[in-house]
C-alpha positions in Angstrom: 84.1 36.7 57.6 87.5 35.1 59.0 89.8 36.8 56.6 93.9 36.2 57.3 95.0 39.7 56.6 98.6 39.1 57.4 99.6 42.5 57.6 103.4 42.0 57.7 103.2 40.9 54.2 101.1 44.0 53.6 103.6 46.3 54.5 106.9 44.2 53.0 104.6 44.6 49.4 104.0 48.4 50.1 107.9 48.9 50.9 109.1 46.6 48.0 106.5 48.9 45.8 107.9 51.9 47.1 111.5 50.7 46.4 110.3 49.8 42.9 108.7 53.3 42.5 112.3 55.0 43.5 113.5 55.1 39.8 110.6 56.5 38.7 111.0 59.4 41.2 114.9 59.5 41.7 115.9 61.2 38.5 119.3 59.2 36.9 118.7 56.0 38.2 115.7 54.8 35.8 116.4 52.5 33.6 119.8 51.3 35.1 118.3 50.5 37.6 115.5 49.0 36.5 117.6 46.1 34.9 118.1 45.1 38.3 115.2 45.3 40.1 112.7 43.6 37.1 114.6 40.3 37.6 114.7 40.6 41.1 111.0 41.7 41.9 110.0 38.5 39.9 111.7 36.4 42.1 110.9 38.3 45.4 107.5 38.1 44.0 107.5 34.2 43.4 108.9 33.7 47.1 106.4 35.6 48.6 103.1 34.6 46.7 104.0 30.6 46.0 102.1 29.1 43.2 100.0 30.3 40.2 99.8 33.1 41.7 103.2 34.6 42.7 104.2 33.2 38.7 101.5 35.4 37.1 102.4 37.9 39.3 106.2 37.8 38.9 105.7 37.9 35.4 103.9 40.7 35.8 106.0 42.7 38.0 109.3 42.2 35.8 107.4 43.5 32.8 106.1 46.4 34.8 109.3 47.3 36.5 111.2 46.2 32.5 108.6 48.8 30.7 109.8 52.4 31.0 107.0 54.7 32.7 105.0 52.0 34.7 106.4 51.8 37.6 103.6 53.9 39.8 101.8 50.0 39.6 101.9 49.0 42.9 102.6 44.7 41.6 103.3 43.4 45.5 100.4 45.1 47.1 97.6 44.7 44.6 98.7 41.0 44.7 98.4 41.0 48.2 94.9 42.3 47.8 94.0 39.7 45.2 95.6 37.0 47.3 93.4 38.3 50.6 90.0 39.5 49.4 89.8 38.1 45.7 91.5 34.8 45.2 88.7 31.8 45.4 89.3 29.4 48.1 89.1 25.5 47.2 
């Protein structure tokens, strides 16, 4: 089993998820920061994870950040897990 774990991408994904959760944790910045973070998270996701994975995850990330109350979902980390362990390699 020779999987490319790309730990630097995992660490960056975790940091981006923490950044996205700050609006959920810190009162007063919530919806305003999500207006900025939602499109930025889409853009970052499509750059970190190219192709269909990045496009689909980017849309999910955008919706998750734009919708109230969903900031706790670690979309970047879940995408890393999918790319690393679940994606079929052809």
